[in-house]
N, C-alpha and C positions, 0 to 999 in steps of 0.2 A: 218125272224127274226122280232119280234114285235118292233114297234117304241115306244119309250118312250119320253114324253115331258120333257125337262129340263127347269127349271125355274131359271132365273138369275135376281138378284136384287142387285143394287148398290146404296148406300147412299153416295153421294158426300160429304156432310157436315161431316158425321162421318167417311169417308174414309173406308167404310166397304162393302165388296162384299160377297154375299151369292149365292150358286149354289145348287139347289135341284134336285135330280134325281127322287125322289118319294115323294108324299105328304102323309106321314104317321106320326103317333106319334113317337117321339123319343127324344133323348137328345144329346147335344153337349159334346164332350170330347176332351181332349188335344191330340196333335200329337207331333212329335219330333221337330216341328217348332213352336216357341212361337206365331207366327202370324196366324197360321192356326188351326182351330178346325174342327173335323169331326162330322157329325150328323149320329147317328146310331139308329136302332130300338132295342127292348128288346133282340133280339137274336144276336146283334152285326153287322147286315148287314148295309152297308153304304147307307145312304139316301141322303147325300150331304156333303157340306163343306162350311166353311166361312173363309174369309181372312180379318184381320184387317190391317190398315195402308197400303192399296193397293198401294198407290202412291210410296211407297218405292221400289216397284218392278221395277220402271223405272230405278233405280240405280243398283239393284242386283236382278236377277231372284229368285223367290221363288221356293224351291224344297222340296217336302214332299211325303211320301208314306202313303196312306190311308190304314189302316188295314182292311182286309176283313175276316170275320169268315167263315169257310167252313161249 
């Protein structure tokens, strides 16, 4: 199985977390959780996700399903 590097970036001041599985062009779109956005390519394949207000996860775990196009 091929190993992929996962990039994680956290901005403490903005309370923002970003996790990227692939470094490709794409765009962020909404999920069923207002705090989580998924990044997808033009075909809808998941490239990563972002979480706003990460510190709120200390009180309540975040739960979201990322949509994957077949």
